[in-house]
C-alpha positions as CSV (number, residue, x, y, z in Angstrom):
1,M,118.4,-156.3,-22.4
2,A,121.3,-155.6,-24.2
3,T,123.6,-152.4,-23.0
4,Y,124.3,-149.8,-25.4
5,L,127.9,-150.3,-25.0
6,A,129.5,-153.7,-24.4
7,P,130.8,-154.8,-21.0
8,V,134.4,-154.7,-20.5
9,E,135.8,-158.4,-20.1
10,K,139.3,-157.4,-19.5
11,P,139.9,-154.1,-17.8
12,R,143.0,-152.3,-17.5
13,G,144.4,-151.2,-14.3
14,L,145.1,-152.9,-10.9
15,L,142.2,-151.2,-8.9
16,L,140.0,-152.3,-12.0
17,K,141.1,-155.7,-12.0
18,A,140.5,-155.8,-8.5
19,V,137.8,-155.3,-8.5
20,Y,136.5,-157.7,-11.3
21,F,138.2,-160.5,-9.2
22,F,136.3,-160.0,-6.4
23,M,133.2,-159.2,-8.0
24,R,133.4,-162.5,-9.6
25,R,134.1,-164.0,-6.5
26,K,131.2,-163.0,-4.8
27,F,128.9,-162.7,-7.4
28,G,129.9,-165.2,-10.0
29,R,130.3,-162.0,-12.1
30,V,130.8,-158.4,-12.5
31,M,127.8,-156.3,-12.2
32,T,127.0,-154.7,-15.1
33,P,127.1,-151.3,-14.6
34,I,131.4,-151.8,-13.5
35,A,131.8,-153.8,-17.0
36,V,130.1,-150.7,-19.0
37,F,130.6,-147.1,-17.1
38,S,132.9,-147.7,-14.5
39,A,135.5,-149.4,-17.3
40,R,135.6,-146.7,-19.5
41,M,136.0,-143.7,-16.8
42,P,139.0,-142.9,-15.3
43,P,139.4,-144.9,-11.7
44,A,138.3,-141.7,-9.7
45,F,134.7,-142.2,-11.0
46,L,135.0,-145.4,-9.4
47,S,136.2,-144.4,-6.2
48,F,133.9,-141.5,-6.1
49,Y,131.1,-144.3,-6.4
50,G,132.8,-145.8,-3.3
51,K,132.7,-143.0,-1.5
52,V,129.0,-142.1,-2.3
53,S,128.2,-146.1,-0.8
54,K,130.5,-145.4,2.4
55,L,128.9,-141.9,3.0
56,D,125.6,-143.8,3.5
57,K,127.4,-145.5,6.1
58,K,127.8,-141.8,8.1
59,L,123.7,-141.4,7.9
60,T,121.4,-141.3,10.9
61,L,118.6,-141.8,9.5
62,R,117.4,-145.4,10.2
63,P,118.9,-147.9,7.3
64,E,115.5,-149.3,6.8
65,T,114.1,-145.7,5.8
66,A,116.9,-145.3,3.6
67,M,116.7,-148.8,1.7
68,L,112.8,-147.6,1.2
69,I,113.7,-144.3,-0.3
70,R,116.2,-145.5,-2.6
71,E,113.9,-148.5,-3.7
72,R,111.0,-145.6,-4.4
73,V,113.2,-143.5,-6.3
74,A,114.8,-145.9,-8.3
75,S,111.3,-147.6,-9.7
76,I,109.8,-144.0,-10.1
77,N,113.2,-143.6,-12.1
78,M,112.8,-147.1,-13.8
79,C,116.5,-147.9,-13.2
80,L,116.0,-151.9,-13.0
81,F,119.8,-152.7,-12.1
82,C,119.0,-150.6,-9.2
83,M,115.8,-152.0,-8.1
84,D,117.2,-155.3,-8.4
85,A,120.6,-154.7,-5.9
86,T,119.1,-152.7,-3.5
87,R,116.2,-155.6,-3.1
88,W,119.0,-157.8,-3.2
89,Y,120.5,-156.1,-0.3
90,A,117.8,-155.3,1.4
91,S,116.7,-159.1,1.6
92,R,119.9,-160.2,3.4
93,V,119.2,-157.9,5.8
94,S,115.9,-158.8,6.9
95,A,113.4,-161.0,5.1
96,D,110.6,-158.5,6.1
97,N,112.2,-155.7,3.5
98,I,110.7,-157.7,0.9
99,S,106.9,-157.4,2.0
100,R,107.8,-153.7,2.4
101,F,108.9,-153.3,-1.3
102,D,106.6,-154.8,-2.3
103,A,104.8,-152.5,-0.6
104,L,105.9,-149.7,-2.0
105,D,103.2,-148.4,-4.7
106,D,100.7,-148.3,-1.7
107,Y,103.3,-147.1,1.0
108,G,100.2,-144.4,1.3
109,T,97.8,-146.7,2.6
110,S,99.3,-150.0,3.9
111,A,99.8,-150.9,7.7
112,L,103.8,-151.7,6.9
113,F,104.5,-148.3,6.9
114,T,104.9,-145.7,9.6
115,D,103.8,-142.1,9.6
116,A,107.1,-140.9,9.4
117,E,108.2,-143.4,6.6
118,R,105.2,-142.2,4.7
119,A,106.4,-138.5,5.1
120,A,110.1,-139.5,3.9
121,L,108.3,-141.7,0.7
122,D,106.2,-138.4,-0.2
123,Y,109.0,-136.1,-0.3
124,A,111.1,-138.3,-2.2
125,T,108.4,-139.0,-4.4
126,A,107.6,-135.6,-4.6
127,L,111.5,-134.3,-5.5
128,T,111.9,-137.5,-8.2
129,R,109.0,-136.7,-10.6
130,E,108.3,-133.0,-9.7
131,K,112.2,-131.7,-8.7
132,T,110.7,-129.6,-6.0
133,V,108.9,-130.1,-3.0
134,D,105.7,-128.3,-1.7
135,G,105.7,-126.7,1.9
136,D,102.8,-128.9,3.6
137,T,104.7,-131.9,2.0
138,F,108.5,-130.5,4.0
139,A,106.5,-129.2,7.1
140,R,105.1,-133.0,7.3
141,L,108.4,-134.2,6.8
142,S,110.0,-132.3,9.1
143,Q,107.4,-133.4,11.7
144,H,109.0,-136.4,11.9
145,Y,112.9,-135.6,11.4
146,S,115.8,-133.7,12.2
147,E,117.1,-131.3,10.1
148,R,120.2,-133.6,9.5
149,E,118.1,-136.5,8.9
150,I,116.4,-134.3,6.3
151,C,119.6,-133.5,4.5
152,D,120.2,-137.7,4.5
153,I,117.0,-137.9,3.2
154,V,117.6,-135.4,0.3
155,W,121.2,-137.2,-0.2
156,L,119.9,-140.5,-1.1
157,V,117.6,-138.6,-3.4
158,A,120.3,-137.2,-4.8
159,S,122.9,-140.1,-5.6
160,E,119.8,-142.5,-6.7
161,H,119.2,-140.0,-9.3
162,L,123.1,-140.3,-9.7
163,Y,123.1,-144.2,-9.9
164,N,119.5,-144.4,-11.9
165,M,120.8,-142.1,-14.4
166,T,124.4,-143.3,-15.5
167,N,122.3,-147.0,-15.7
168,I,119.5,-145.8,-17.5
169,G,121.5,-144.4,-20.0
170,L,123.3,-146.5,-20.8
171,N,120.5,-149.6,-20.9
172,I,121.9,-151.0,-17.8
173,G,118.9,-153.8,-16.5
174,S,118.6,-155.9,-13.8
175,D,121.7,-158.0,-13.3
176,G,119.1,-161.1,-12.1
177,L,120.3,-160.7,-8.9
178,C,116.8,-161.5,-7.0
179,E,113.3,-161.7,-8.9
180,L,111.4,-158.4,-9.4
181,P,108.1,-157.9,-8.8
182,V,105.9,-156.9,-12.1
183,R,104.5,-153.6,-10.7
184,P,102.4,-151.4,-13.0
185,S,104.9,-148.8,-13.2
186,Y,107.5,-150.7,-14.9
187,S,105.7,-153.6,-16.5
188,A,106.3,-154.3,-20.3
189,T,102.4,-153.1,-21.0
C-alpha cells in the first residue's frame, strides 16, 4: 500500500533526527506515520504524540483492557498500522494477548473475555461506530468500572481515533511488525 505522501527520508531538526536514529536502531526502519506525517509537522506535534503515549501510563484501567480497547477501535476504523503496532506491542507483553486479539470479533460470546471486558468493548464499539452510547450500555459499563476508569476508556477511544484518522487520511497501512489475521471486517473481499 503506497502512502499518499512519500515518506521523508532525511528529516530536518534535531528532534526528528534523533527519533529516526532510535527507530532505525530498534526496528531497522522508521515507522511510516513518523516518516509521512510527523516529519512534515512542527515538532510540537511529535511532542504531542509522545505525551499521548505517556498519558496511557497514567491510566488506572488494567493495561490488558486498554490494549483490547485500542485494538477494537483500530479494527473498526480499519487502521492497519494501529492494529499492527498494538498487536506487536501486546505480543511482547504476553503471548496470551494474541489469542484474545484474534477473538475480538467474537468478544460477546468468547470465554476469553470477562463480563467487565465485554461491557468496556460494547461501550468502545458503540462510541466508535455510532459516535454515541445509549444509557443501557453506559449502565453496564458503570457496573464494572469506577468513574475514573470510565474516563480512561473514553480517553482510549478518543486518542485511538486521533491515531487512526491520521494514518487512514494519509493511506498509511501496516508496517509489517507482525502478521495480521484476515478478518471479515478488513479483508480484501
